[in-house]
C-alpha positions as CSV (number, residue, x, y, z in Angstrom):
1,M,-20.4,10.6,-17.5
2,G,-17.2,12.6,-18.1
3,T,-17.0,14.5,-21.4
4,S,-14.5,16.7,-23.0
5,D,-16.8,19.6,-23.6
6,G,-16.1,21.6,-20.5
7,S,-19.1,20.2,-18.5
8,H,-17.0,19.3,-15.5
9,G,-16.5,21.8,-12.7
10,G,-13.2,23.0,-11.4
11,H,-9.8,24.1,-12.7
12,A,-8.8,26.6,-15.4
13,S,-11.0,25.0,-18.0
14,G,-13.8,24.3,-15.6
15,R,-12.9,20.6,-15.6
16,S,-11.6,18.4,-12.8
17,S,-8.0,17.4,-12.8
18,R,-7.1,14.0,-14.2
19,C,-4.5,11.5,-13.0
20,I,-2.4,9.6,-15.5
21,A,0.1,6.8,-14.8
22,L,3.2,6.3,-16.9
23,V,4.1,2.6,-16.9
24,G,6.2,0.3,-19.0
25,P,9.1,-2.1,-19.0
26,F,12.5,-1.2,-17.5
27,L,14.5,1.4,-19.4
28,S,11.6,2.1,-21.8
29,G,11.8,5.9,-21.2
30,K,9.0,6.7,-18.7
31,T,11.0,9.2,-16.6
32,T,12.3,10.8,-19.8
33,L,8.7,11.1,-21.1
34,L,7.6,12.8,-17.8
35,E,10.5,15.2,-18.3
36,A,9.4,15.9,-21.9
37,I,5.8,16.5,-20.8
38,L,7.0,19.0,-18.1
39,A,9.1,20.8,-20.7
40,R,6.3,20.8,-23.3
41,T,3.7,22.2,-20.9
42,G,6.0,24.9,-19.4
43,G,6.5,23.1,-16.1
44,I,10.3,23.4,-16.6
45,T,12.4,25.6,-18.8
46,R,14.8,22.9,-20.0
47,Q,14.3,19.1,-20.3
48,G,16.7,17.3,-18.0
49,K,18.5,14.0,-18.7
50,I,18.8,10.9,-16.5
51,G,22.5,10.6,-17.4
52,E,23.1,14.2,-16.3
53,R,21.2,13.6,-13.0
54,N,19.1,16.7,-13.4
55,T,15.6,15.3,-14.0
56,I,12.6,16.3,-11.9
57,G,11.8,12.6,-11.5
58,D,14.3,10.1,-10.0
59,A,15.6,12.8,-7.7
60,T,16.3,10.5,-4.7
61,P,19.9,9.6,-4.0
62,E,19.1,5.9,-4.6
63,A,17.5,6.6,-8.0
64,R,20.4,8.9,-9.0
65,D,23.0,6.4,-7.9
66,H,21.5,3.5,-9.7
67,G,20.3,5.4,-12.8
68,M,16.7,4.0,-12.5
69,S,13.3,4.7,-10.9
70,V,13.0,3.1,-7.5
71,G,9.8,4.9,-6.5
72,L,6.9,7.0,-7.8
73,N,7.7,10.3,-9.5
74,V,4.7,12.7,-9.3
75,A,4.2,16.0,-11.1
76,D,1.2,18.3,-11.8
77,V,1.0,20.0,-15.2
78,S,-1.4,22.4,-17.0
79,F,-2.1,21.8,-20.7
80,L,-4.5,24.0,-22.7
81,G,-6.4,24.9,-19.6
82,D,-6.7,21.4,-18.3
83,T,-4.7,20.1,-15.3
84,F,-3.1,16.6,-15.1
85,T,-1.2,14.8,-12.4
86,F,1.3,12.4,-14.0
87,I,2.7,9.5,-11.9
88,D,5.8,7.9,-13.3
89,C,5.9,4.3,-12.0
90,P,9.1,2.2,-11.8
91,G,9.7,-0.1,-14.7
92,S,11.8,-2.7,-12.9
93,V,9.8,-5.7,-11.9
94,E,11.4,-5.4,-8.5
95,F,9.8,-2.1,-7.8
96,Q,6.5,-2.6,-9.7
97,H,4.2,-3.1,-6.7
98,E,4.6,0.6,-5.9
99,G,3.2,1.5,-9.3
100,S,0.6,-1.3,-9.1
101,L,-0.8,0.2,-5.8
102,A,-0.9,3.7,-7.4
103,L,-2.8,2.4,-10.5
104,S,-5.9,1.8,-8.4
105,G,-6.5,5.6,-8.2
106,V,-5.7,6.8,-11.8
107,D,-8.0,7.6,-14.7
108,A,-5.8,6.1,-17.3
109,A,-2.3,4.9,-18.0
110,V,0.2,5.5,-20.8
111,V,2.3,2.4,-21.4
112,V,5.7,3.4,-22.6
113,S,7.5,0.8,-24.7
114,E,10.3,0.5,-27.2
115,C,9.7,-0.8,-30.7
116,D,11.3,-4.1,-29.8
117,P,9.4,-7.4,-30.0
118,K,12.0,-8.8,-27.5
119,R,10.2,-6.7,-24.8
120,M,6.9,-8.4,-25.5
121,A,6.8,-10.5,-22.4
122,A,7.6,-7.6,-20.1
123,L,4.9,-5.6,-22.0
124,Q,2.4,-8.4,-21.6
125,V,2.8,-8.4,-17.8
126,I,2.0,-4.6,-17.7
127,L,-0.8,-4.7,-20.2
128,K,-2.5,-7.7,-18.4
129,S,-2.4,-5.8,-15.1
130,L,-4.2,-2.9,-16.7
131,E,-6.7,-5.1,-18.5
132,D,-7.5,-7.1,-15.5
133,R,-8.3,-3.9,-13.6
134,G,-10.3,-2.2,-16.4
135,I,-7.9,0.8,-16.5
136,P,-8.1,2.6,-19.9
137,H,-4.6,2.8,-21.5
138,F,-2.6,4.0,-24.4
139,L,0.6,2.5,-25.8
140,Y,3.3,5.1,-26.5
141,L,6.0,3.5,-28.8
142,N,9.1,5.4,-27.7
143,K,12.4,5.9,-29.4
144,I,10.7,5.8,-32.8
145,D,13.7,7.6,-34.3
146,S,15.9,4.6,-33.7
147,C,13.4,2.0,-34.7
148,S,14.8,-0.2,-37.5
149,T,11.6,-2.3,-38.1
150,P,8.6,-0.8,-39.9
151,V,5.8,0.1,-37.5
152,R,3.3,-1.9,-39.6
153,D,5.4,-5.0,-38.8
154,I,5.9,-4.1,-35.1
155,I,2.2,-3.9,-34.2
156,P,1.4,-7.5,-35.2
157,M,4.5,-8.6,-33.3
158,L,3.4,-6.8,-30.1
159,Q,-0.4,-7.7,-30.5
160,P,0.0,-11.1,-28.6
161,A,1.0,-9.0,-25.5
162,S,-2.4,-7.3,-25.5
163,A,-5.8,-8.9,-25.0
164,K,-7.3,-5.7,-26.5
165,P,-6.7,-4.7,-30.2
166,L,-3.7,-2.4,-30.6
167,V,-5.1,0.4,-32.7
168,L,-2.4,2.3,-34.5
169,R,-3.2,6.0,-34.4
170,Q,-0.2,7.3,-36.3
171,I,2.3,6.2,-38.9
172,P,5.8,7.6,-39.2
173,I,7.2,9.6,-42.1
174,W,10.6,8.2,-43.0
175,E,13.5,10.1,-44.7
176,N,16.7,8.2,-45.3
177,G,15.9,5.7,-42.6
178,I,15.0,8.3,-40.0
179,A,11.5,9.1,-38.6
180,T,11.1,12.8,-39.4
181,G,7.4,13.1,-38.6
182,F,4.1,11.3,-38.6
183,V,0.6,11.2,-40.1
184,D,-2.3,11.3,-37.7
185,L,-4.7,8.6,-39.0
186,A,-7.8,10.1,-37.3
187,S,-7.4,13.7,-38.7
188,E,-5.3,12.6,-41.8
189,R,-2.9,15.4,-41.1
190,A,0.8,15.1,-41.5
191,Y,3.3,16.6,-39.0
192,V,7.1,17.2,-39.1
193,Y,9.0,16.8,-35.9
194,R,10.8,19.8,-34.4
195,E,13.4,19.3,-31.7
196,H,11.9,20.0,-28.2
197,A,9.1,22.0,-29.9
198,A,5.6,21.4,-31.3
199,S,5.4,19.5,-34.6
200,E,4.5,21.5,-37.7
201,I,1.6,20.6,-40.0
202,V,2.8,19.9,-43.6
203,E,1.2,18.6,-46.8
204,L,0.7,14.8,-46.8
205,P,3.8,13.5,-48.6
206,E,3.0,11.5,-51.7
207,S,5.5,8.8,-50.5
208,V,3.2,7.9,-47.6
209,A,-0.2,8.5,-49.1
210,A,-0.9,4.9,-50.1
211,R,0.4,3.6,-46.7
212,E,-1.7,6.2,-44.8
213,K,-4.9,5.1,-46.7
214,E,-4.2,1.5,-45.9
215,A,-3.4,2.1,-42.2
216,R,-6.4,4.4,-41.7
217,Y,-8.8,1.8,-43.2
218,H,-7.4,-0.8,-40.9
219,M,-7.9,1.5,-37.9
220,L,-11.5,2.2,-39.0
221,E,-12.1,-1.6,-39.4
222,Q,-11.0,-2.1,-35.8
223,L,-13.3,0.7,-34.5
224,A,-16.2,-0.7,-36.6
225,D,-16.1,-3.9,-34.6
226,Y,-17.8,-1.9,-31.8
227,D,-19.8,0.5,-34.0
228,D,-22.4,-0.8,-36.4
229,A,-23.0,2.6,-38.0
230,L,-19.3,2.9,-38.8
231,M,-19.3,-0.6,-40.2
232,E,-22.2,0.3,-42.6
233,Q,-20.3,3.3,-43.8
234,L,-17.2,1.3,-44.5
235,L,-19.2,-1.4,-46.4
236,S,-20.8,1.4,-48.4
237,D,-17.4,2.9,-49.2
238,M,-18.3,6.1,-47.4
239,Q,-15.8,8.2,-45.5
240,P,-16.9,8.7,-41.9
241,P,-16.8,12.2,-40.6
242,N,-13.7,12.9,-38.5
243,D,-15.9,13.8,-35.5
244,H,-17.4,10.3,-35.6
245,V,-13.9,8.7,-35.7
246,F,-12.7,10.8,-32.7
247,N,-15.8,10.0,-30.7
248,D,-15.3,6.3,-31.4
249,L,-11.7,6.5,-30.3
250,A,-12.6,8.2,-27.1
251,S,-15.6,6.0,-26.3
252,D,-13.8,2.7,-27.0
253,L,-10.8,3.8,-24.9
254,R,-13.0,4.7,-21.9
255,K,-14.9,1.4,-22.2
256,G,-11.6,-0.5,-22.3
257,L,-12.3,-2.0,-25.7
258,I,-9.1,-0.9,-27.5
259,C,-5.5,0.2,-26.7
260,P,-4.6,3.2,-29.0
261,V,-1.0,3.3,-30.1
262,M,0.9,6.6,-30.4
263,L,4.4,7.2,-31.7
264,G,7.3,9.4,-30.5
265,S,10.7,10.0,-29.0
266,A,10.6,11.3,-25.4
267,E,14.2,12.2,-25.4
268,N,13.6,14.6,-28.3
269,G,10.1,15.7,-27.3
270,H,8.6,14.1,-30.4
271,G,5.0,13.0,-30.3
272,V,4.4,14.5,-26.8
273,F,2.0,17.3,-27.8
274,R,-0.1,14.8,-29.8
275,L,-0.1,12.4,-26.8
276,L,-1.2,15.2,-24.5
277,K,-4.1,16.2,-26.9
278,A,-5.3,12.6,-27.0
279,L,-5.2,12.4,-23.2
280,R,-7.1,15.7,-22.9
281,H,-9.9,14.7,-25.3
282,E,-10.2,11.0,-24.5
283,V,-9.3,10.1,-21.0
284,P,-12.3,9.8,-18.6
285,F,-12.8,12.2,-15.8
286,V,-12.8,11.4,-12.1
287,E,-16.6,10.8,-12.0
288,D,-16.2,7.9,-14.5
289,T,-13.2,6.6,-12.5
290,A,-15.2,6.7,-9.2
291,E,-18.0,4.7,-10.9
292,R,-15.5,2.1,-12.3
293,L,-14.0,1.7,-8.8
294,G,-17.4,1.3,-7.2
295,V,-17.4,4.5,-5.1
296,G,-19.6,6.5,-7.4
297,R,-22.4,6.8,-4.9
298,A,-20.2,7.7,-1.9
299,K,-20.3,11.3,-0.6
300,S,-16.6,11.3,0.1
301,A,-13.9,8.9,-1.0
302,A,-10.1,9.1,-1.7
303,Y,-7.6,6.4,-2.4
304,V,-4.2,6.3,-0.7
305,M,-1.6,5.5,-3.4
306,K,1.7,5.8,-1.4
307,S,3.1,6.6,2.0
308,Y,6.3,8.7,2.5
309,H,8.1,9.2,5.8
310,T,10.0,12.5,5.6
311,G,12.8,13.6,7.8
312,H,11.1,16.6,9.4
313,G,7.5,16.8,8.3
314,G,6.5,13.4,9.5
315,K,4.4,11.0,7.3
316,L,2.9,12.1,4.0
317,S,0.2,10.1,2.2
318,L,-0.2,10.5,-1.6
319,V,-3.9,10.5,-2.2
320,R,-6.3,10.7,-5.2
321,V,-9.6,12.4,-4.2
322,L,-12.4,10.6,-6.0
323,K,-15.5,12.1,-4.4
324,G,-16.2,15.1,-2.2
325,E,-13.6,17.5,-0.8
326,I,-10.8,17.2,1.8
327,A,-9.7,20.3,3.7
328,D,-6.9,20.8,6.1
329,G,-8.0,19.6,9.6
330,T,-10.6,17.2,8.1
331,T,-10.9,13.9,10.0
332,V,-10.8,10.9,7.7
333,T,-11.4,7.3,8.3
334,G,-9.5,4.5,6.5
335,S,-10.9,1.2,5.2
336,G,-9.2,-0.4,8.2
337,G,-11.5,1.6,10.5
338,R,-8.8,4.0,11.9
339,S,-9.4,7.7,11.9
340,E,-6.8,10.5,11.6
341,R,-7.0,14.3,11.3
342,V,-5.3,15.8,8.2
343,A,-2.4,18.0,9.1
344,G,-1.6,19.9,5.9
345,I,-2.3,19.4,2.2
346,F,0.5,19.5,-0.3
347,S,1.2,19.3,-4.0
348,L,4.2,17.1,-5.0
349,R,6.7,17.5,-7.7
350,G,9.6,15.0,-7.5
351,E,10.6,15.1,-3.8
352,E,9.4,18.6,-3.0
353,P,6.0,19.1,-1.2
354,A,4.4,22.5,-1.6
355,K,1.5,23.6,0.7
356,R,-1.9,24.2,-1.1
357,G,-5.5,24.6,-0.2
358,A,-8.4,22.1,0.0
359,A,-8.4,19.1,-2.4
360,R,-11.5,18.2,-4.4
361,A,-12.6,15.4,-6.6
362,G,-9.9,14.8,-9.2
363,D,-7.0,16.2,-7.3
364,T,-3.9,14.2,-6.4
365,V,-2.3,15.5,-3.3
366,A,-0.2,14.6,-0.3
367,L,-2.0,14.7,3.1
368,G,0.0,15.1,6.3
369,R,0.1,12.9,9.4
370,L,-2.2,10.1,8.5
371,D,0.0,7.9,10.7
372,A,-2.4,4.9,11.1
373,I,-3.5,4.8,7.5
374,R,-1.5,2.7,4.9
375,A,-1.1,2.7,1.1
376,G,-3.9,0.8,-0.6
377,E,-6.6,2.0,1.9
378,T,-9.7,4.0,0.9
379,I,-10.4,7.0,3.1
380,T,-13.6,9.0,3.6
381,A,-14.5,12.2,5.4
382,D,-18.1,11.1,5.6
383,K,-18.9,10.0,9.2
384,G,-20.6,6.6,9.5
385,S,-19.8,5.5,5.9
386,S,-17.0,3.4,4.5
387,A,-15.7,2.8,1.0
388,R,-13.2,0.2,-0.2
389,I,-11.4,0.2,-3.5
390,P,-9.8,-3.1,-4.6
391,N,-6.0,-3.0,-4.6
392,P,-3.5,-5.7,-5.5
393,A,-1.9,-7.8,-2.7
394,P,1.9,-7.5,-2.5
395,P,3.8,-10.1,-4.5
396,E,5.5,-12.8,-2.5
397,P,9.2,-12.0,-1.7
398,V,11.7,-13.9,-3.8
399,L,15.0,-12.9,-2.2
400,C,16.1,-12.4,1.4
401,A,19.1,-11.2,3.3
402,A,19.9,-11.0,7.0
403,I,20.3,-7.6,8.7
404,G,23.5,-7.2,10.6
405,L,23.9,-4.2,13.0
406,K,27.3,-2.6,13.3
407,D,26.3,-1.0,16.6
408,R,24.1,-2.9,19.0
409,K,22.8,0.4,20.3
410,D,20.8,0.7,17.1
411,E,18.5,-2.3,17.9
412,V,15.6,-0.2,19.2
413,K,16.0,2.3,16.3
414,L,16.0,-0.6,13.8
415,S,12.5,-1.9,14.6
416,S,11.0,1.6,14.1
417,A,13.0,2.1,10.9
418,L,11.8,-1.2,9.5
419,A,8.2,-0.4,10.3
420,K,8.5,2.9,8.3
421,L,10.3,1.0,5.5
422,L,7.5,-1.5,5.2
423,D,4.9,1.3,5.4
424,E,6.5,3.0,2.4
425,D,7.0,-0.3,0.5
426,P,4.6,-3.1,1.3
427,S,6.4,-5.4,-1.1
428,L,9.1,-5.8,1.5
429,A,8.7,-8.1,4.5
430,V,10.5,-8.7,7.7
431,E,10.9,-12.0,9.5
432,Q,12.4,-13.0,12.8
433,N,13.7,-16.5,12.2
434,Q,13.6,-18.4,15.5
435,D,15.7,-21.3,14.2
436,T,18.6,-19.2,12.9
437,H,18.2,-16.2,15.2
438,Q,18.4,-13.8,12.3
439,T,16.3,-10.8,11.3
440,L,15.5,-11.3,7.7
441,L,14.6,-8.7,5.1
442,R,12.7,-10.2,2.2
443,G,12.1,-8.4,-1.1
444,Q,11.5,-8.6,-4.8
445,G,15.1,-9.0,-6.0
446,E,18.7,-8.0,-5.7
447,M,18.3,-4.2,-6.4
448,H,15.1,-4.0,-4.3
449,L,17.1,-5.3,-1.2
450,R,20.1,-3.1,-2.0
451,V,18.0,0.0,-2.1
452,A,16.2,-1.0,1.2
453,F,19.6,-1.4,2.9
454,E,20.7,2.0,1.5
455,R,17.6,3.7,2.8
456,L,18.1,2.2,6.3
457,Q,21.5,3.8,6.4
458,R,20.8,7.1,4.6
459,K,17.3,7.9,5.7
460,H,17.2,6.4,9.2
461,G,20.9,6.7,10.2
462,I,21.4,3.0,11.1
463,A,24.7,1.4,10.3
464,V,23.6,-1.9,8.8
465,E,25.4,-4.6,6.9
466,R,23.8,-7.2,4.6
467,L,24.5,-10.8,5.7
468,K,23.8,-14.1,4.1
469,S,20.7,-15.7,5.5
470,H,21.2,-19.1,7.1
471,V,19.4,-22.2,6.0
472,P,17.3,-23.6,8.9
473,Y,18.7,-27.1,8.8
474,K,17.4,-29.7,11.3
475,E,18.6,-33.1,12.4
476,T,17.0,-36.4,13.4
477,I,18.0,-40.0,14.3
478,R,17.9,-43.3,12.5
479,K,18.4,-45.7,15.5
480,S,16.7,-46.3,18.9
481,V,18.6,-46.4,22.2
482,E,17.9,-46.7,25.9
483,V,20.1,-44.7,28.2
484,R,20.4,-43.6,31.8
485,G,21.0,-40.1,33.0
486,R,21.9,-39.4,36.6
487,H,22.4,-36.0,38.2
488,K,24.0,-36.1,41.7
489,K,25.5,-33.2,43.5
490,Q,26.4,-32.9,47.2
491,S,27.5,-29.5,48.6
492,G,26.5,-29.3,52.2
493,G,22.9,-29.0,53.2
494,H,20.4,-30.2,50.6
495,G,22.1,-31.9,47.6
496,Q,20.6,-32.6,44.1
497,F,19.6,-36.0,43.0
498,G,17.7,-37.0,39.8
499,D,17.9,-40.4,38.0
500,V,16.1,-41.3,34.8
501,V,16.2,-44.0,32.2
502,I,14.8,-43.0,28.8
503,R,14.2,-44.6,25.5
504,I,15.0,-42.5,22.4
505,Q,13.3,-43.5,19.1
506,P,13.1,-42.1,15.6
507,L,9.7,-41.1,14.3
508,P,8.3,-40.7,10.7
509,R,9.2,-37.5,8.9
510,G,7.0,-34.6,9.9
511,S,5.9,-36.1,13.3
512,G,7.8,-33.6,15.4
513,F,8.5,-34.5,19.0
514,Q,6.6,-36.9,21.3
515,F,7.2,-37.5,25.1
516,S,5.6,-40.3,27.1
517,E,6.2,-42.2,30.3
518,E,6.0,-45.9,31.4
519,I,6.8,-45.4,35.1
520,T,5.6,-48.1,37.5
521,G,5.8,-48.2,41.2
522,G,6.5,-44.5,41.6
523,V,10.3,-44.8,40.9
524,V,10.0,-41.3,39.6
525,P,7.4,-39.3,41.4
526,K,4.7,-37.9,39.2
527,Q,5.5,-34.3,40.1
528,F,9.0,-34.6,38.6
529,I,8.0,-36.2,35.3
530,P,7.2,-32.8,33.6
531,S,10.7,-31.6,34.6
532,V,12.2,-34.6,32.8
533,E,10.4,-33.5,29.6
534,I,11.6,-29.9,30.0
535,G,15.2,-31.2,30.2
536,V,14.7,-33.3,27.1
537,V,13.2,-30.4,25.2
538,D,16.1,-28.1,26.3
539,Y,18.6,-30.6,24.7
540,L,16.6,-30.9,21.5
541,K,17.3,-27.2,20.7
542,T,20.8,-28.2,19.6
543,G,21.5,-31.9,18.8
544,P,24.8,-33.6,18.4
545,L,25.3,-32.2,14.9
546,G,24.6,-28.6,16.1
547,F,21.0,-28.2,14.8
548,P,17.4,-28.4,16.3
549,V,16.3,-32.1,16.6
550,V,12.9,-33.2,15.1
551,D,10.9,-36.4,14.6
552,V,12.0,-38.0,17.8
553,A,10.1,-39.9,20.5
554,V,11.4,-40.0,24.1
555,T,9.9,-42.3,26.7
556,L,10.7,-42.2,30.4
557,T,10.9,-45.9,31.4
558,D,12.6,-46.0,34.8
559,G,14.6,-44.0,37.4
560,S,15.0,-43.4,41.1
561,Y,14.8,-40.5,43.5
562,H,15.9,-39.2,46.9
563,T,13.3,-38.2,49.4
564,V,15.3,-35.1,50.4
565,D,17.6,-34.2,47.6
566,S,15.4,-34.7,44.6
567,S,13.8,-31.6,42.9
568,D,12.4,-30.4,39.7
569,M,15.8,-28.9,38.7
570,A,17.6,-32.2,39.4
571,F,15.3,-34.2,37.2
572,R,15.4,-31.6,34.5
573,Q,19.2,-31.9,34.5
574,A,18.9,-35.7,34.6
575,G,16.7,-35.6,31.5
576,R,19.2,-33.4,29.7
577,L,22.1,-35.6,30.6
578,A,20.4,-38.7,29.4
579,M,19.7,-37.1,26.0
580,S,23.3,-35.9,25.7
581,E,24.5,-39.4,26.5
582,G,22.1,-41.2,24.2
583,M,21.6,-39.0,21.1
584,P,25.2,-39.4,19.7
585,Q,24.5,-43.2,19.7
586,C,21.3,-42.9,17.7
587,Q,23.0,-42.3,14.3
588,P,22.1,-38.6,14.0
589,V,21.5,-37.4,10.4
590,L,21.2,-33.9,8.9
591,L,17.9,-32.8,7.4
592,E,17.6,-30.0,4.9
593,P,14.4,-28.1,4.2
594,I,12.8,-28.7,0.7
595,N,10.5,-26.0,-0.7
596,W,7.6,-26.4,-3.1
597,V,8.1,-23.9,-5.9
598,E,5.8,-22.7,-8.7
599,I,7.6,-20.9,-11.4
600,A,5.8,-18.8,-14.1
601,V,7.7,-18.0,-17.3
602,P,7.1,-17.4,-21.0
603,S,6.8,-20.7,-22.8
604,E,10.0,-20.2,-24.8
605,A,11.9,-20.1,-21.5
606,T,10.4,-23.3,-20.1
607,A,13.3,-25.6,-21.2
608,R,15.8,-23.2,-19.7
609,V,13.9,-23.2,-16.4
610,N,13.8,-27.0,-16.3
611,A,17.6,-27.0,-16.7
612,I,18.0,-24.4,-13.9
613,I,15.9,-26.6,-11.6
614,S,17.9,-29.7,-12.4
615,S,21.2,-27.8,-11.8
616,R,20.0,-26.9,-8.3
617,R,19.2,-30.5,-7.2
618,G,15.6,-29.8,-7.8
619,Q,12.9,-32.3,-8.8
620,I,10.4,-31.2,-11.5
621,L,6.9,-32.2,-10.5
622,G,5.2,-31.1,-13.7
623,F,4.3,-28.1,-15.9
624,D,1.2,-26.7,-17.5
625,A,-0.1,-23.7,-19.4
626,R,-0.5,-20.6,-17.1
627,E,-4.2,-20.0,-16.8
628,G,-5.2,-16.6,-18.3
629,W,-1.7,-16.0,-19.7
630,P,-1.4,-16.9,-23.4
631,G,2.1,-18.0,-24.2
632,W,3.2,-18.7,-20.6
633,D,3.9,-21.9,-18.6
634,V,3.9,-22.8,-15.0
635,V,6.5,-25.2,-13.8
636,T,6.2,-26.9,-10.3
637,A,9.2,-28.4,-8.5
638,H,10.7,-29.4,-5.2
639,L,13.9,-27.4,-4.5
640,P,16.3,-27.5,-1.5
641,A,16.1,-24.2,0.4
642,S,19.9,-23.9,0.2
643,E,19.6,-23.7,-3.6
644,M,17.1,-20.9,-3.7
645,D,19.3,-18.1,-2.5
646,D,19.8,-16.4,-5.9
647,L,17.2,-18.4,-7.9
648,I,15.4,-15.2,-8.9
649,V,18.5,-13.7,-10.3
650,E,19.1,-16.6,-12.6
651,L,15.4,-16.9,-13.4
652,R,15.1,-13.3,-14.5
653,S,18.3,-13.6,-16.5
654,A,16.8,-16.5,-18.5
655,T,13.4,-14.7,-19.1
656,S,14.3,-11.1,-19.9
657,G,13.4,-10.1,-16.4
658,V,9.8,-11.3,-16.3
659,G,10.1,-14.8,-14.7
660,T,8.8,-15.1,-11.2
661,Y,7.9,-17.7,-8.6
662,R,6.1,-18.4,-5.4
663,T,7.2,-20.9,-2.8
664,R,6.5,-22.5,0.5
665,F,8.2,-25.0,2.8
666,D,7.2,-28.5,1.9
667,H,9.2,-31.1,3.8
668,L,12.5,-32.1,5.3
669,S,14.8,-34.5,3.5
670,E,18.0,-36.3,4.7
671,L,21.2,-34.8,3.5
672,V,24.3,-37.1,3.4
673,G,27.7,-37.3,1.8
674,R,29.9,-34.5,0.7
675,L,27.2,-31.8,0.9
676,A,26.3,-32.8,4.4
677,D,30.0,-32.6,5.4
678,Q,30.2,-29.1,3.9
679,V,27.2,-27.9,5.9
680,L,28.5,-29.4,9.2
681,S,32.0,-28.0,8.6
682,S,30.8,-24.5,7.8
683,H,28.4,-24.6,10.8
684,R,31.3,-25.6,13.2
685,H,33.5,-22.8,11.8
686,A,30.7,-20.2,12.3
687,A,30.2,-21.3,15.9
688,E,33.9,-21.0,16.8
């Protein structure tokens, strides 16, 4: 078991390096906290600001241009002789899968959140992900200096977001409505904030003495739920020794029983030192993490958090070493069974890799040229053995756009660039739609797709444009008809002759296409019958309305042939001619695809979601409580595919950014009237 007493081998303190994820809702201040940690530990001389575009994190052009994290920010720091790797994960729900993949390799997480109950749903999404995966985590309440609600009121408001007790570790000291310091409830010491410097210990102000006593007792009660000896001490009105309290805090965190709550202001560097001390003393070491992940007995195991494709250095893989050692030139095997030889080991800070020596258990490094190994895989240097750490599947895409090329010469480059893009970000997906003949890029939202298109241009040098994806409409018929098709051509020598009579009939929805024949007396020789079917199928690719035809039965009933001039090609043409003659007479009708949709939202937004579905010609099928998600509902509905284009944008707007859905094609439905006329009109214009 990992301890904090120096018993682990390795770095300056003799202990292995630990890996901490910074997670939290969008704009909660994670990147600012990373910057404050770097400044506080001497990693940088001056704390940068996102607004000034001078932070270590968010250094990519896309992050700078949009003023938000669009990928992982990684930095190593040293604090009181211990080393840590901090991984700042994007807060936007559109980029969260990147952080979610990385979380599988960390020792603990710090959840950064504002003191705002309105962010509770977004906080719940993040906390539940950590709880479900058994990752120890702290809650860092940021921007405490601008918090207008008392912290003792904030915690009960936020508690529904967490399945674990939120254990308040500190209370603020207020002066004239401003948080000027805090009291640590475990040590009962009072501190005054100093701008971008360590807090100073002061005498406990009389104004907070009563509140401190009350808050500390509540904290001890929460710890006593998991410690009978502490419970006995409290019942006997005995003050437990501070060591006992600190041990309980560390033990309960590591076991995933509690979520400790720290206070601070990342922008001003407040509460950062105290947070770092808590991480140093209480976060488990890599040995404990390896056990939790099920690779404790492996000789060698490392988890791939992220893939990067660099301009000149090839592919880099961000890896957390959990067991054993990886040296330059080591051959490693991924959980997919593919082996690669490590070509360089690097430390990362922001975008800049720096060459370093061998990586051992605890280290988070970038390995060069693991081309066949993807993010989410577990690698081992131990021949003949394998290890596999569970990792989350990518969320289903919820928005798509078609990729248009400004230069046709880039077609070959595009497929290679898309493969790299998907390797870096598995929450993107590419689809070649055979019906609409479009290459579709699918992602997690508007900004996610925008950044992907920007990367294709900037990083891969491909001039692309974002086009609207076409709805794959179909058409069918309502009426049966029997029709003749004759193909006759004479041009010296052998001519062409094919003559068929076919019956065209509608089929029930979802039946597809059926072909049969009722030929008697050999009026159409058997060898030509397949050619008739090919001609019919050729026509069905584009019906009289301009769309693929479905749910149609065609029967060959009669015909004639010429002993010399008949051929496969002639009968193929005859079949096609018969269809082009007969189909317009069959009362063609437009079919639109209808999707089954399952929407997950906080319960207070359910009524708004029902209204959204109705406004988009949807049919609500039902709703229920979301299993395992207190305070959430699941609404199921049928929605036309044409109404789903920006559904996610409206849904997130109605749910403070947390609503999501999954969908699949369900059935085709007739579309008539004004809407059908609009579709046909726009289709004709596009074809001109």
